[in-house]
C-alpha positions in Angstrom: 130.3 64.0 130.0 131.9 64.3 133.5 130.2 66.2 136.3 131.5 65.9 139.8 129.3 66.8 142.8 131.3 68.8 145.3 130.1 67.7 148.7 129.4 70.5 151.1 127.9 68.1 153.7 124.4 68.0 152.3 121.8 65.5 153.3 120.8 64.9 149.7 124.2 65.0 148.0 123.8 61.4 147.0 120.5 62.3 145.3 122.3 64.9 143.1 124.8 62.2 142.1 122.1 59.7 141.4 120.1 62.1 139.2 123.2 62.8 137.2 124.0 59.1 136.9 120.4 58.4 135.8 120.7 61.0 133.1 123.7 59.2 131.7 126.5 61.4 133.2 129.8 60.1 134.5 129.6 61.6 138.0 131.2 61.1 141.4 130.8 62.7 144.8 134.1 64.4 145.9 135.0 66.4 149.0 134.8 70.1 148.6 138.5 70.3 149.5 139.5 68.5 146.3 142.1 70.6 144.4 141.2 71.6 140.9 144.2 69.7 139.5 142.7 66.4 140.7 139.5 66.5 138.6 138.6 66.7 135.0 135.1 68.1 134.5 132.7 69.4 132.0 130.6 71.1 134.7 130.3 71.2 138.5 127.4 70.7 140.9 127.8 72.3 144.3 125.8 70.4 146.8 123.8 71.7 149.7 124.9 71.4 153.3 123.9 72.1 156.9 126.3 75.0 157.5 125.2 78.6 158.0 127.3 81.0 156.0 125.2 84.0 157.1 127.5 86.5 158.8 130.6 84.5 157.9 133.4 84.8 155.4 134.9 81.4 156.1 135.9 79.4 153.0 133.8 76.5 151.9 136.6 74.0 151.1 138.1 74.8 147.7 134.8 75.9 146.2 136.0 79.5 145.8 139.1 78.3 144.0 137.1 76.2 141.6 134.7 79.0 140.8 137.4 81.5 140.2 139.7 79.3 138.3 137.5 77.4 135.8 135.2 78.5 133.1 132.8 75.6 133.5 129.0 75.6 134.0 128.0 75.4 137.6 124.7 74.4 139.2 124.7 75.3 142.9 122.1 73.9 145.2 120.9 75.2 148.6 124.2 75.9 150.5 126.1 76.0 147.2 123.6 78.7 146.0 124.1 80.6 149.2 127.9 80.4 148.8 127.6 81.8 145.3 125.6 84.7 146.6 128.2 85.5 149.3 131.2 84.8 147.0 130.1 87.2 144.3 129.0 90.0 146.6 125.4 89.4 147.4 123.9 89.3 150.9 122.8 86.3 153.0 120.4 86.4 155.8 117.8 84.5 157.8 114.8 83.8 155.6 111.5 82.4 156.5 112.4 78.8 157.1 111.2 76.6 154.2 111.0 72.9 154.9 109.1 70.6 152.5 106.8 71.7 149.7 107.1 75.4 148.6 105.5 77.3 145.7 108.1 78.5 143.3 107.3 81.5 141.1 109.4 81.7 138.0 110.4 85.3 137.3 112.5 84.5 134.2 110.6 81.8 132.2 112.9 82.4 129.1 116.1 81.7 131.0 117.6 78.4 129.9 117.3 76.9 133.5 113.5 77.2 133.4 112.8 76.8 129.6 109.6 75.0 128.9 108.6 74.8 132.6 105.4 76.3 134.0 105.5 79.7 135.7 104.6 78.1 139.1 106.1 74.9 140.4 105.9 72.9 143.7 109.5 72.4 144.8 111.1 70.8 147.8 113.1 73.1 150.1 115.1 72.7 153.3 116.8 75.9 154.6 116.9 78.6 157.3 119.3 80.9 155.5 118.9 82.4 152.0 120.4 84.9 149.5 118.3 88.0 150.4 120.1 90.3 147.9 121.7 88.7 144.8 125.2 89.6 143.7 125.4 92.8 141.6 124.2 92.2 138.1 122.8 88.7 138.8 119.1 88.4 137.7 116.7 86.7 140.1 115.2 83.8 138.1 112.6 82.7 140.7 111.3 83.4 144.2 108.8 82.0 146.7 106.6 83.6 149.3 109.3 83.0 151.9 112.5 83.5 149.9 113.3 86.4 147.6 116.0 84.6 145.6 115.1 81.0 145.0 117.1 81.0 141.8 119.7 83.3 140.2 122.2 83.4 137.4 125.6 84.9 136.8 125.2 87.7 134.2 127.8 86.4 131.8 128.9 82.9 132.8 126.8 79.7 132.9 126.7 79.7 136.7 123.2 79.1 138.2 122.1 78.8 141.8 118.9 77.4 143.2 117.9 77.5 146.9 115.4 74.6 146.5 116.3 71.0 145.8 115.8 69.9 142.1 117.3 66.5 142.9 114.3 65.5 145.1 111.6 63.5 143.4 108.9 65.8 144.8 110.3 68.9 143.0 108.3 69.5 139.9 110.6 70.0 136.9 113.6 69.0 138.9 115.0 66.6 136.2 114.3 69.2 133.5 116.4 71.7 135.5 119.3 69.1 135.6 118.8 68.5 131.8 119.0 72.2 131.1 122.2 72.4 133.2 123.6 69.4 131.2 122.7 71.2 127.9 124.9 74.2 129.1 127.7 71.7 129.9 127.6 70.4 126.3 128.2 73.8 124.7 
């Protein structure tokens, strides 16, 4: 299985790559400007990043082209999650900053992303901005006291976004979330 990590400038992009590698996936970190024609993939991970997309319509490399042109599973993390929200018509805004340990409340325990995980998890977060209104039709899968949309899903495609960082060792259930994403890539 081949899953590239599209690098949006995140401080933990290498951790996302490492988790995939540790789970037996052929993965590489590639610039988010990489054209679709240059990569063969079974799924895509959109990394986090330090940019603020709130109040902007600036492109994020070739991410929009990837999302609109391929029918592959996508796991978007932090900035990648925020990009999905904006790209599909949701609203971004300033959230209560979350840095470090955050209590995640799972709103959709039957969704494949959270299958078998407890209804409350301690996760690692690092953000000022957030999706404050999900795109039309996208269910909210999880929230926290400071962030109304910690996780969301496309209503028809296997595209999932998480505001928190499942690649960080301190995130409870993080590896399971990656495994659930890989299960979607195998279908």
